[in-house]
N, C-alpha and C positions, 0 to 999 in steps of 0.2 A: 521869648521870641526865638525862632529857629535861625541858625546860621547857615542852613542849607536851603537853597531856593527850591521852590515847587517846580517839578517838571511839568510844563504845560502840555507838551506832546513829545513823543520820541521820533521826531522828524523835523526837518527845517521848514520854515515858512518862506516860500518864494514870493518876492515882492518886486514889482517894477518900480524902481526909484528914478527920480529926476535929478539931473546934474545940478549941483549947487543947493539942493534942498536938504534940510536937517530932519532926521528921524530919531525919535527917542525910544530905544529898545527897552522893553520890560526885563529887568534883571531878577525880580523876585518870583516871577511865574504866576502871580495871582491876578494880573490884569484881565479884565473881560474883553479887552481890545487887543488880544495877542496878534503879532508879536510886540505891539507898542504899549507904552506906559499909559495907564489911566489914573495913576495916583494911589493904587492899592498898596504900595510899599510904605506909605506914611506910617511912622511909628516903629518901623522895623529897620534892620541893618542894611537893607538894599537900596540902591539908588539907580535910576535909569541911566543908560549909557547913550551918549549922543553919537550918532553915525551921520556923517556928511557925505552925500553922494558926490563923487568926483566926475562921474559920467552917468548918462541915462542908460540903464540896463536892468536886468533881473539879478537881484542878489538873494542869498539864502540866509535869513536871520535864524539864529539858534532857537530851537523850540524846547530843548531839554534844560536850558539855562546852566549848562556845565561846560560849554565850549571854552577851550583855552585860547580862542581867537576873538574874545569879546563878544560883540553882538552877532558876528557872523559864524555860521556853522563850520565846525572843523571835523565833523564825523563822530564826535564823542558819544552821541546818542546810540551808536551801533554797539557800544560796549556796556550799556546800562541794562 
């Protein structure tokens, strides 16, 4: 098993989230339902990360799976 996540894409995923709703971000990069978890991580070292929206707005979920900001993009994809 690799200890490095798969880069799903070198750009963030813009998602309109709803206040109070939970979202499970794919940390392994193998989900077919990016940027969200579909269980593809099972048997590997990665687990999904829970993101709870505090307000209804568009957020940018990390697509490269290397963000230092957890589920949200911090621009790391620009240096890959």
